[in-house]
N, C-alpha and C positions, 0 to 999 in steps of 0.2 A: 411774526416779527415785522414784516412789512407787507403791504398789499400786493396781490398778484399783478395788478396793473403796473405798479411801480417796478416790480421784478421784470416784467415784460419790457418796460421802457429801458431799464438798465441793460438788459440783454440786447436790445436793439442798438443802443449806443455803442456797445462793444462790437457789434457786427459791422459798423461803418468802417470805411478805410481811412480813418482820421486818427491822429494821436489823441489819446484820452488820458487825462490825469484825474484820478478819482480817489476819494477817501472812502474806504470800506471798513466796516467793523471786522475785528479779527475772527468773529464767528462765520464770516462769509468768505474768508480767504480760500478755503478749499473749493468753493463754487466757482470762483473767478481766477484761480491760479493759472489756468491755461490761456487766459486772455492777454497775458503780458507779464512784465516784471512787477513784483510786489516788494515794497520797501516797508520795513517796520521802523517808524520814525520815533526818535526820542529827543529829549532836550540836548543830549550829548552829540547826536549825529545829524541833527537837523540841517545844518549848513552844508555838510558833506553831501547829503542826499539831495538837497536843493540844487547844488552845483551839478551833480550827476544827471538829474532830470533835465535841467536846462540844457546841458550839453547834448543829451540824446534828442531833445526836441529841435535843437538847431541843426543837428547833423545828420 
């Protein structure tokens, strides 16, 4: 699906003590579920999720 080098990089990014906003394919959700909150974005809920993420990053 993706290279091992890329997977290692993504794992490294999630190990940092910084907020991360990432887009992941739904097939990878189980792999990264423990790294933080996961939102399923649709056209109907985009704005609500955007506001939630901004609030969390600010606060």
